[in-house]
N, C-alpha and C positions, 0 to 999 in steps of 0.2 A: 783821549788827550784833548780833542777839540770840543769845546763847550758850545752848544747851540744857543743862540740868542737872536735878537731882532736882525732883520735883513741888513747886511753890511753892503754899503755902496762901494763898488770897485771900479777902477779905471777901465773904460771899455776897450781900449787898444793899448797894449804894452808889448813892444817888440823885444824879444829875447831869443836865446838859443837853447834848445832842449837837446840833451845828450842821450843817445841810444847806443847800446852795444851792437857792433856790426859783426865782429869775428874775434875769435881767440885762437891763436896758433900755438900748438904745443911742440916744443923742440927738445929732442933727446940729447942730453949732454953726457960726455964731452964730444960725441961723434958729430954733433951739430946737424941732426937729421930731423925733419918734420915727421911726426908720427900721428898727429891728430889735429884737425881743424874744426872748430865750432863755428857755424854760420847762423846768424840770427835774421829772421825775416818778419816783417811787420805789415799790417793792413794799412789802408789809407788814413786811418785815425791814429797810426803809430801804436796800436796795440799789438802785442806779440802774436804772431800767426804760427810760426814754427821754428824749431831749432834742428839743424842737420849736423850730425857728427860724422865727419869723413875720416876714416882711418887709413894710414898709408898702405895697409894690407889690401885695401880695396873694399872693405866692409863699410856699412853705413848704418847709423841709427837715426831715426826720425822721430821727433816729438811734435805733436800737433796741439795747438792751444785755441781756445775759444773764450772770448771775454776774460782774458788773462788767466784762464783755468786750463791746466794740462788735462787733455781728454783722451789722448791716444799716443801710443809709442810702438814703433816697429824696430826691432833689433834684428841682427842676422839670423837669430834662431827662433824668435817668437814675436807675437803681437799682443799688445796689452791695451785695455781700456781702463779709465779711472771713473769710479762711481762715487758721487759725493753725498754725504749726509751732513747734519749740522755740526757734528763733532768728530767725524772720521771720514776717511777716503779709502775705498777699496780698490786695489790694483788687481784686475782680473786678467789672467792669462787666457787669451782667446784661442791660442793654439791648442792648449791642453784642456781648456774649459774648467780651470781650477783657480782658486784664489791664490795670488802670489804674495801680496802683502796687504796689511791693513794699517793705515797711518792714523794716529789719534792726534788731534790738533786743538789749540786753544782759540780764543776769540781773535787773536792777532794772526791766525793762520800758521802759527809756528808748530812744527812737528815735535810733540812731547814724547811720543813713544811709537814704536812700530813692531808689529808681529809679522814674522816672515814664515811662510809655509812651504813645505816640500811634499809633493805627492798628496796634497790635501790635508797634511798634518802640520801642526805648529812645530817649527824647527828651532827658532831662536827669536828672542825679543830684544829690542833696543830701547834705550831711554836717553833723553837729552835734557840738558840744563841750559837755560838762557839767561843772559845778563846784559842789560843795556842794548837790547835788540841784536845780540850776538850769541851764537851757540858756543858755549865755553866748555862743555863736557859731554862726551859720548861714552856710554857704557852698554854692554850687552850681557845677556844671561849666561854666557860662557866665561865671564870674568875679564873680558878684554875692555880696554878703555882708551880714549884719546882726549887730550887736553888742548884747547885752542886759545891762542892769544892773538891780538889784533893791532894793526897800525891805527892809532887813535884818530888821525886826521886824514886818512886815505879811505875813500869810499870803495865798496865792492861793486864793480860794474854789473854783476849778475843780479844784484839785489833789486827787487821791485816791491814797493809797498802793496801793490794791488793784486799780486799773484794769490791764487787760492791756497797754495801750500808753500811754506818756506822750509825746505829740507835742511836738517841740521847735521847730516851724517858726515860731511866733509868740511864743514866750516866755510864753504864758499857759496852754496846755493840757498841762501836764506839769511845770512848775517849781513848787517848793514855795513860794517867796516871790512876792509881787506885783511885777510889773515897774515899775521907776521911770524907765528911760531906754531908748530904742531909737535906735540910730545906724545909718544907711545910708551908709557912707563914699563909695561910688561916686556917689551923688546929692547929697552934702553936706547930708543931712537929719538933724536930731536931733529926736526926739519925746520929750517929758517927760510922765509920768503923775503928776499931783498928786492925792494923796488928800485930799479936802476934808472928808470925814466918816468916822469910824472907830468901830466897835463892837467892843470887845475888841481882837483882833488881826486883824479882818477889815475890808476896805474897805466903806463904805456908798455913797459918792459919789466918783467919780474924774473929773477933768478931764484931757483929753489935749491937749497943746500941740504944734503943729507949727511949727517955726521961730519959736517964741515966741508964736504966736497960738492961741487955743482953737479946736479943730476938732471934738472929740467930748466927750460926757459919758456916763459909765456909772453906772447906779443899780442897786445890788444889794439883793436881798431874800432873807431866809433863813427856813427852818423851824427852830424850836427844839423839840427832842423831849426830854421827860423820860424817861430810860432807866435800867435797872438792870444793874449788872455782877454776873453770877452765876458759879458755878463750871462752867457749861456754856454753849456757844454752839450753838444749833440741835442739841442732843443730842451735840455733840462736846466731849470733856473738855478743859479748859484745863490746859496743862502749865506755862506761865510767863507772867507779866504784868510788863511794865516800862513806865515812864513817862518822857516826854521833854518838854523845853520846845520852843518854836518854832524854836530854833536847832539842834535835833537832839541836845541834850545830855541824858544820862540824869539823872533827878531822882527824889526821893521823891515819892509821890503827894501833890499839893497839896490844900489844903482850899478854895482859891478860885482863880479866874483861869482862864486858858486852858492846856490841856496836851494832849498826844497820848498815847493809851494803845495800846500794842502788845501783842497777845495771841498767844502761840504755842500752837497745838494740834497734835494728831497729824496733822492734814490741812493744815497751813500756818499762815501768819501773817495776822492781821487787825489793821488799824490804824484808829483812830477819833479824831476831834478832839472835845474836851469843853470846856465853859465852866461853871464852878461859881460862882454868885453868893455 
Protein backbone atom coordinates (compact mmCIF):
# COMPACT_ATOMS: atom_id res chain seq x y z
CA UNK A 1 0.00 0.00 0.00
CA UNK A 2 2.85 2.35 0.84
CA UNK A 3 5.03 3.39 -2.10
CA UNK A 4 8.67 4.10 -1.27
CA UNK A 5 10.14 7.31 -2.66
CA UNK A 6 12.49 10.12 -1.54
CA UNK A 7 12.88 10.90 2.15
CA UNK A 8 9.82 12.71 3.48
CA UNK A 9 10.45 15.42 6.05
CA UNK A 10 8.20 14.97 9.08
CA UNK A 11 7.47 17.14 12.08
CA UNK A 12 9.94 16.24 14.82
CA UNK A 13 7.53 16.50 17.77
CA UNK A 14 3.79 15.93 17.44
CA UNK A 15 1.86 15.31 20.65
CA UNK A 16 -1.01 12.85 20.37
CA UNK A 17 -2.68 9.99 22.21
CA UNK A 18 -2.13 6.38 21.24
CA UNK A 19 -4.76 3.78 22.11
CA UNK A 20 -3.88 0.32 23.48
CA UNK A 21 -6.25 -2.40 24.61
CA UNK A 22 -5.95 -2.97 28.37
CA UNK A 23 -8.58 -5.61 29.13
CA UNK A 24 -11.75 -7.30 27.91
CA UNK A 25 -14.28 -8.57 30.47
CA UNK A 26 -16.65 -11.31 29.29
CA UNK A 27 -19.99 -11.37 31.12
CA UNK A 28 -22.45 -14.27 30.89
CA UNK A 29 -26.04 -13.13 30.36
CA UNK A 30 -28.71 -13.08 31.62
CA UNK A 31 -27.13 -14.15 34.94
CA UNK A 32 -24.72 -11.17 34.69
CA UNK A 33 -21.67 -13.13 35.86
CA UNK A 34 -18.06 -12.54 34.78
CA UNK A 35 -16.67 -15.75 33.31
CA UNK A 36 -13.51 -14.58 31.53
CA UNK A 37 -11.14 -11.58 31.64
CA UNK A 38 -8.46 -10.88 29.02
CA UNK A 39 -5.57 -8.75 30.30
CA UNK A 40 -3.05 -7.19 27.91
CA UNK A 41 0.53 -6.33 28.94
CA UNK A 42 3.11 -4.25 27.05
CA UNK A 43 6.84 -3.53 27.23
CA UNK A 44 8.36 -0.06 27.58
CA UNK A 45 7.94 0.54 23.82
CA UNK A 46 4.24 -0.39 23.97
CA UNK A 47 4.77 -3.59 22.04
CA UNK A 48 2.59 -6.47 23.15
CA UNK A 49 4.37 -8.56 25.76
CA UNK A 50 1.67 -11.01 26.86
CA UNK A 51 -2.06 -11.72 27.10
CA UNK A 52 -3.46 -13.49 30.16
CA UNK A 53 -6.91 -15.09 30.04
CA UNK A 54 -8.35 -15.62 33.53
CA UNK A 55 -11.40 -17.89 33.70
CA UNK A 56 -13.86 -17.72 36.60
CA UNK A 57 -13.18 -21.42 37.22
CA UNK A 58 -9.67 -20.46 38.29
CA UNK A 59 -7.90 -21.68 35.15
CA UNK A 60 -5.55 -19.46 33.21
CA UNK A 61 -4.16 -19.28 29.68
CA UNK A 62 -1.03 -17.23 28.97
CA UNK A 63 0.25 -16.10 25.58
CA UNK A 64 3.76 -14.65 25.28
CA UNK A 65 4.78 -12.28 22.47
CA UNK A 66 8.15 -11.09 21.18
CA UNK A 67 8.41 -8.28 18.60
CA UNK A 68 4.64 -8.54 18.04
CA UNK A 69 4.96 -12.27 17.32
CA UNK A 70 3.15 -14.93 19.33
CA UNK A 71 5.88 -17.35 20.46
CA UNK A 72 4.47 -19.33 23.41
CA UNK A 73 1.13 -20.35 24.89
CA UNK A 74 0.38 -22.13 28.15
CA UNK A 75 -3.12 -23.54 28.71
CA UNK A 76 -4.44 -25.54 31.69
CA UNK A 77 -3.65 -28.78 29.83
CA UNK A 78 -0.63 -28.11 27.58
CA UNK A 79 2.18 -25.79 26.51
CA UNK A 80 2.80 -24.70 22.92
CA UNK A 81 5.49 -22.92 20.92
CA UNK A 82 5.08 -21.17 17.56
CA UNK A 83 7.72 -21.75 14.87
CA UNK A 84 7.79 -19.29 11.96
CA UNK A 85 8.55 -19.82 8.28
CA UNK A 86 8.07 -17.33 5.43
CA UNK A 87 4.54 -18.54 4.56
CA UNK A 88 3.52 -20.72 7.50
CA UNK A 89 3.54 -20.99 11.28
CA UNK A 90 3.76 -24.30 13.13
CA UNK A 91 2.09 -24.58 16.54
CA UNK A 92 3.90 -27.35 18.38
CA UNK A 93 2.54 -29.05 21.49
CA UNK A 94 5.48 -29.15 23.88
CA UNK A 95 3.62 -31.40 26.30
CA UNK A 96 3.08 -34.21 23.79
CA UNK A 97 5.97 -33.22 21.47
CA UNK A 98 3.61 -33.27 18.47
CA UNK A 99 2.48 -30.75 15.88
CA UNK A 100 -0.86 -29.23 16.88
CA UNK A 101 -1.58 -26.91 13.94
CA UNK A 102 0.04 -25.43 10.86
CA UNK A 103 -1.17 -21.97 9.84
CA UNK A 104 -0.63 -20.84 6.23
CA UNK A 105 -0.48 -17.06 5.78
CA UNK A 106 -0.18 -14.45 3.05
CA UNK A 107 2.09 -11.39 2.82
CA UNK A 108 -0.30 -9.43 5.06
CA UNK A 109 0.03 -12.09 7.81
CA UNK A 110 -3.58 -13.15 7.29
CA UNK A 111 -4.46 -16.75 8.06
CA UNK A 112 -5.51 -18.29 4.73
CA UNK A 113 -5.79 -21.89 5.89
CA UNK A 114 -4.98 -24.11 8.84
CA UNK A 115 -4.31 -27.84 9.23
CA UNK A 116 -5.16 -29.27 12.66
CA UNK A 117 -3.56 -32.49 13.87
CA UNK A 118 -4.62 -35.10 16.43
CA UNK A 119 -2.10 -37.67 17.69
CA UNK A 120 0.27 -36.73 14.90
CA UNK A 121 -2.33 -37.18 12.13
CA UNK A 122 -4.14 -34.54 10.09
CA UNK A 123 -7.65 -34.30 11.51
CA UNK A 124 -9.32 -31.26 9.94
CA UNK A 125 -8.49 -28.32 7.65
CA UNK A 126 -9.81 -24.76 7.78
CA UNK A 127 -10.00 -22.13 5.04
CA UNK A 128 -10.60 -18.40 5.34
CA UNK A 129 -11.73 -15.69 2.92
CA UNK A 130 -10.73 -12.05 3.53
CA UNK A 131 -12.21 -8.83 2.18
CA UNK A 132 -11.20 -5.25 3.01
CA UNK A 133 -8.93 -6.48 5.81
CA UNK A 134 -11.74 -8.50 7.42
CA UNK A 135 -12.24 -12.26 7.64
CA UNK A 136 -15.65 -12.75 6.00
CA UNK A 137 -15.94 -16.54 5.58
CA UNK A 138 -14.72 -19.59 7.50
CA UNK A 139 -15.09 -23.14 6.16
CA UNK A 140 -13.68 -26.49 7.27
CA UNK A 141 -13.23 -29.87 5.65
CA UNK A 142 -16.19 -31.29 7.62
CA UNK A 143 -18.57 -28.96 5.79
CA UNK A 144 -19.10 -26.41 8.57
CA UNK A 145 -18.97 -22.69 7.85
CA UNK A 146 -19.35 -19.26 9.44
CA UNK A 147 -20.09 -15.93 7.79
CA UNK A 148 -18.91 -12.64 9.33
CA UNK A 149 -20.21 -9.12 8.82
CA UNK A 150 -18.73 -5.99 10.40
CA UNK A 151 -19.52 -2.54 11.75
CA UNK A 152 -18.06 -0.38 8.99
CA UNK A 153 -17.00 2.56 11.20
CA UNK A 154 -16.04 0.75 14.42
CA UNK A 155 -12.49 -0.54 14.85
CA UNK A 156 -11.61 -3.90 16.39
CA UNK A 157 -9.44 -3.18 19.47
CA UNK A 158 -7.68 -6.55 19.15
CA UNK A 159 -6.50 -5.77 15.63
CA UNK A 160 -2.83 -4.86 15.20
CA UNK A 161 -1.21 -4.28 11.81
CA UNK A 162 2.16 -5.43 13.03
CA UNK A 163 1.28 -8.82 14.50
CA UNK A 164 2.89 -11.82 12.83
CA UNK A 165 -0.41 -13.66 12.33
CA UNK A 166 -3.97 -12.40 12.01
CA UNK A 167 -6.26 -15.23 13.05
CA UNK A 168 -9.48 -15.47 11.05
CA UNK A 169 -11.29 -18.22 12.92
CA UNK A 170 -13.63 -16.04 15.01
CA UNK A 171 -13.66 -12.74 13.15
CA UNK A 172 -12.16 -10.83 16.08
CA UNK A 173 -8.43 -11.65 16.22
CA UNK A 174 -7.31 -10.30 12.91
CA UNK A 175 -10.09 -8.30 11.31
CA UNK A 176 -9.74 -4.53 11.20
CA UNK A 177 -13.38 -3.72 11.94
CA UNK A 178 -15.44 -4.93 14.87
CA UNK A 179 -17.79 -7.80 14.07
CA UNK A 180 -21.50 -6.98 13.77
CA UNK A 181 -23.00 -10.33 12.76
CA UNK A 182 -22.02 -13.99 12.86
CA UNK A 183 -24.03 -16.50 10.83
CA UNK A 184 -23.73 -20.29 11.16
CA UNK A 185 -25.83 -21.57 8.21
CA UNK A 186 -25.69 -25.27 9.12
CA UNK A 187 -27.14 -24.61 12.59
CA UNK A 188 -29.54 -21.83 11.52
CA UNK A 189 -27.90 -19.53 14.08
CA UNK A 190 -27.44 -15.79 13.74
CA UNK A 191 -25.60 -13.81 16.39
CA UNK A 192 -25.64 -10.01 16.53
CA UNK A 193 -23.02 -7.82 18.23
CA UNK A 194 -24.66 -4.60 19.38
CA UNK A 195 -22.26 -1.80 20.37
CA UNK A 196 -23.93 -0.18 23.38
CA UNK A 197 -21.15 2.32 24.19
CA UNK A 198 -18.53 3.81 21.92
CA UNK A 199 -15.44 5.95 22.56
CA UNK A 200 -14.16 7.49 19.35
CA UNK A 201 -14.08 4.55 16.95
CA UNK A 202 -13.57 1.84 19.57
CA UNK A 203 -16.26 -0.20 21.37
CA UNK A 204 -16.60 0.19 25.14
CA UNK A 205 -19.57 -2.14 25.80
CA UNK A 206 -20.93 -4.76 23.38
CA UNK A 207 -23.95 -7.04 23.83
CA UNK A 208 -24.04 -10.34 21.96
CA UNK A 209 -27.46 -11.61 20.92
CA UNK A 210 -28.04 -15.24 19.93
CA UNK A 211 -31.30 -15.89 18.06
CA UNK A 212 -32.47 -12.50 19.35
CA UNK A 213 -31.71 -13.09 23.05
CA UNK A 214 -28.78 -11.50 24.96
CA UNK A 215 -26.19 -14.14 25.82
CA UNK A 216 -22.93 -12.29 26.48
CA UNK A 217 -21.63 -8.81 27.21
CA UNK A 218 -18.10 -7.57 26.56
CA UNK A 219 -16.62 -4.59 28.40
CA UNK A 220 -13.44 -3.02 26.96
CA UNK A 221 -10.86 -0.95 28.80
CA UNK A 222 -7.98 0.96 27.20
CA UNK A 223 -4.60 2.50 27.92
CA UNK A 224 -4.25 6.02 26.51
CA UNK A 225 -0.60 6.96 26.04
CA UNK A 226 0.66 10.44 25.20
CA UNK A 227 3.35 9.87 22.60
CA UNK A 228 5.69 11.80 20.33
CA UNK A 229 6.25 11.23 16.63
CA UNK A 230 9.93 11.88 15.85
CA UNK A 231 12.21 11.42 12.88
CA UNK A 232 13.51 8.16 14.35
CA UNK A 233 11.91 5.04 15.85
CA UNK A 234 14.18 3.12 18.22
CA UNK A 235 17.18 4.54 16.36
CA UNK A 236 15.85 3.56 12.91
CA UNK A 237 15.49 6.45 10.46
CA UNK A 238 12.00 7.17 9.11
CA UNK A 239 11.75 7.18 5.32
CA UNK A 240 8.05 7.86 4.81
CA UNK A 241 4.96 8.66 6.89
CA UNK A 242 1.39 8.36 5.65
CA UNK A 243 -1.97 8.72 7.38
CA UNK A 244 -5.22 6.82 6.87
CA UNK A 245 -8.77 6.97 8.15
CA UNK A 246 -10.43 3.90 9.64
CA UNK A 247 -11.67 2.88 6.18
CA UNK A 248 -8.07 2.55 5.00
CA UNK A 249 -8.21 5.67 2.80
CA UNK A 250 -5.13 7.88 2.70
CA UNK A 251 -5.67 11.33 4.23
CA UNK A 252 -3.71 14.38 5.33
CA UNK A 253 -2.68 14.27 8.96
CA UNK A 254 -5.76 15.32 10.96
CA UNK A 255 -5.71 17.83 13.80
CA UNK A 256 -8.28 15.90 15.81
CA UNK A 257 -10.12 12.58 15.87
CA UNK A 258 -9.03 9.01 15.16
CA UNK A 259 -6.48 8.08 12.50
CA UNK A 260 -3.89 5.45 11.60
CA UNK A 261 -0.25 6.45 11.13
CA UNK A 262 1.84 4.18 8.92
CA UNK A 263 5.60 4.71 9.08
CA UNK A 264 8.04 3.22 6.59
CA UNK A 265 11.60 2.66 7.79
CA UNK A 266 14.56 0.87 6.28
CA UNK A 267 13.65 -2.12 8.46
CA UNK A 268 9.95 -2.34 7.69
CA UNK A 269 6.58 -0.73 8.31
CA UNK A 270 5.08 0.29 11.66
CA UNK A 271 1.38 1.13 12.01
CA UNK A 272 -0.22 2.80 15.03
CA UNK A 273 -3.68 4.10 15.90
CA UNK A 274 -4.02 7.60 17.38
CA UNK A 275 -6.74 9.74 18.85
CA UNK A 276 -6.24 13.51 19.12
CA UNK A 277 -8.69 15.49 21.23
